[in-house]
N, C-alpha and C positions, 0 to 999 in steps of 0.2 A: 872682912877677912883679907889679910895681906896676901901677896903673891906667893910667898913661901908656904903659907898654910894651905892655899888652894892647891899648890903642886903636891903637897904631902897627902891631902885628901884624895886627889886624883890617883897618886901612886898606890895608895892603900886600896882603892877600889879596883885598880888593875890587878894588883897582887891577889886580892880576894877572888876576882873573876878567873884568873889563871889557876888558882888553887882549886876552885870548884870544877873547872874544866878537867884538870888532871884527876881529881877524885872521881868524876863521872866516867873518864876513860878507864880508870882502874876498876870501877864497879862493872862497866860493860865487859871488861876483860875477865873479871872474876866469874861472871855468870854466862860467858860464852860457852857453847857446847864443845865437848872434846872433839878432837879430830877423828874423822871416820877411819876405821881400819882399812888397810889395803886388802882387796880380795884376790887371792892367788888360786887360779883354776888349773887343775892337773888332769889332763885327759887320760883315758885308759887305752887298753889294747884295741886294735882295729879302728882307731879314730885318730884325729889330729886336733890341734888347738882350735881349728875353725869350727869344731863341733860345739863350741861354747858361744858362737857369734850372737845368737839370739839372747842368751843369758847376759852376755856382756852389755848389749844394748840396754837391757832392762836395768842393770846395775848402774851403768853410767848415767842413765836418766835420773837416777836417785842420788847422784853426786859422788859415787864411789870411784876410787882409782882401782883399776883392774889389770891384772897381769895373767895372760893365758900362757902357761908354760908349754914348751915343746918337749914333751916327755920322751926320752930316748927308747924306752921299753926294752932295755937290754938286761937289766937285773935290778932286784929290789934295792940292794945296798947302794949301788952306783947311781940309780935313778933318784933315790931319796937324798943322797949326798948333794946332787945338783940342786934339788929344790931347797935343801937346807941352806946352801950357799946363797941362793937368791933371797931367802927370808932374811938372812943376816945382813944383806946389803940394803934392805928397805928400812925406811924410817917409820917408827911407830908400830902399832899393833897390826897383826895379820890374821885374816880368816882363811884357812886352807880348805879348799874344796876339791874332792877327788871323785872321778867317775870310774867305775869298774876296777881294773887293776890299779888305777890312780889312787883308789882308796888304800891299797896296801902301801903305796909310796908315801902318802901323807901320814900313815900310821907309823912309819919308820923315820920320820923327820924329827930330830930332837928339838925340843922347845927352846930354840936359841934365845938366850937372854930373856926368857919368858915373853917372847914377842907374839906367840900364837895364842890368840884369844879364843878361838873356836875351830872346830872341825865340822865339815859338812860332807856327808857321804851320799853321793848321787848314784843309786844303783851300784853300789861299790862294796868292795871287800873291806872288812875291818878285822883283820886277823889278830889272834893272840900270839904271843911269843912261840916260835917253833912251827906255826901253821903256814901253809902255802895257799895261794889262790886256788891252785888246781885241786888240792885236797879238800878245801872248804866247799868248792862247787860240787865235788863228787859225794860229799857227805849226805846231801839231800837229793831226792829224785826231782827231775824236771828239766835239767839242762840238755839241750840238743846240740850244743856247740861242736862237740867232737865230730859229729856226722856232717857238719856244715863246712869243715875246713878243707882247704886244698892240700895236696901232698906237701910235706914240709920242705923247705929250702935249706939245704945243708950249708953251714957257714964254715969259714976256715978254722975257727976255734973249736969246732966239733958240736956246737949248739945248732939249733934249727930255728929259722924264721917261720912263723905261722900266719897264714892269711885265711880269711873267710872267703869261700867261693863267691865271686860277685853275683852269680846266678841265684845264690841262696841268701845273700846279704839282707835283702829287704825283709824276708820272712823271719830270718834268724835274729837280726840285730835291731831292726827299726820298723817293725810291722805296722805301727800306727803313724808312720811318716809318709808323706806323699811319695809315690813311686819314683818320680823324677829326682827328688831330693835324695832318696835312698840310693839311687843309681850313682849319683855324683859322689856320695859318701863312700860307696863301695870302691870306686876307682881311687879315691884319695886315702883310703885306709892305710894305716901304718902297721907293719907287722910287729908282733911281740915274739920274743924268743921263748922257747920251751923252758929254758933256764929260769927266766923271770917268773913264769907261772908256777914253777916248782921250787923256787928258792924260799926257804923258811924265813919268817919275819923275826925281828928282834922285839924288844920291849915296846909295847904299843903306846903311842902318844895319847890315844884316847883314854888310857888308864888314869891320866892326870890332867886332861883337858876336856872341857864340855863338848859334846857332840850332838849333831842333828842328822836325821836320815830321811831320805825320800827315794822311793822306787816305784816301779810299775808292777801291777798285779799279774801282767802277762810277760814278764821277763823270761826269755829263753836262753840267756847266757848264764845268769846266776839265778838259781831257783828262788822264788819269793820266800820260801820257807827258810832258806839259808840267810837271806837278807833280814828277815824278821828275827832270827836267832842272834845274828850279830848286833842288831840294833838293841835288843834287850840286854845282851851281855855287856855292851858298852854303856848301858844306862842312858840311852838317848834321851835328850831333853824333850824332843818332839820328833815323832815319826809320822811321815805322810806317805800313804799308799794310794797311788792313783789307779783306780780300776781300769783295766784294759790297756794300760800303758806298757810299752815295750822296754827293752834295755836302754834304748836311746831316749830316755825321758827328758834329757836336756834339750833335745831337738823338738820333740812333740809337745812338751809342756814347759817352755822356758819361763813363763810368768810364775808358775807355781814353784819352780826351782829357785828363781831369783828371790821370790818372796821369803822362802825359808832361809836363804843365805842372809837376807837383810835381818830377819829375826835373830839369827845367830850373831850377826855383827852388832846389833843393838842390845844384846843381852847383858845382864849384869851378874 
């Protein structure tokens, strides 16, 4: 075989090897799993974004990108608009998770560009159009929140900020959380306006987006009967009720909350 023929054979072998390598890369790309959705956590009244810390740790250990929103708790439309702007800024799909009043917020976030893959309600309101959080909580017996509040703080716009009395916070909000942790949460609580709790909802996102629910059987803020009613009405794909758990189920049972969020994120 002359030199030219040898070079031609060598070139052909190299081209074949490069082609096979490219084909292998394309095959690996074709079967690679889709990117995980971003998990957006929205806290509710009398809490702050740190209330999700233990859940965040669980989700990050599973490879999820997580954003814990600082919910202003000023009004349903304005709070939801802020979350919607955040969703629009993110790449890929999103799972929205709301606790308490945060459930009303995520229910009012428009499904921007079909980004929202799933909704997860953690001891949270899932109102129908025209309903308010206050009216839903009052529809069923069992809430002792009103008697646990401090006198309202009058604001310049005429609305009122509402706080839970720190001496009653443990029993009311987080009865199954260690006392020291509940005491810290009581000090860090963020007030919600009476306007926000009484503002009616718009068309609910859960009507067109799959939802999951988890709540405690000893919730003293939102009656468990109300939570069950809302889960059934929203056609929850899975509802988890934790016996003996308080309203602060994300603090006392972060593993169970994170596990349900992952199920929603991995759903088809």
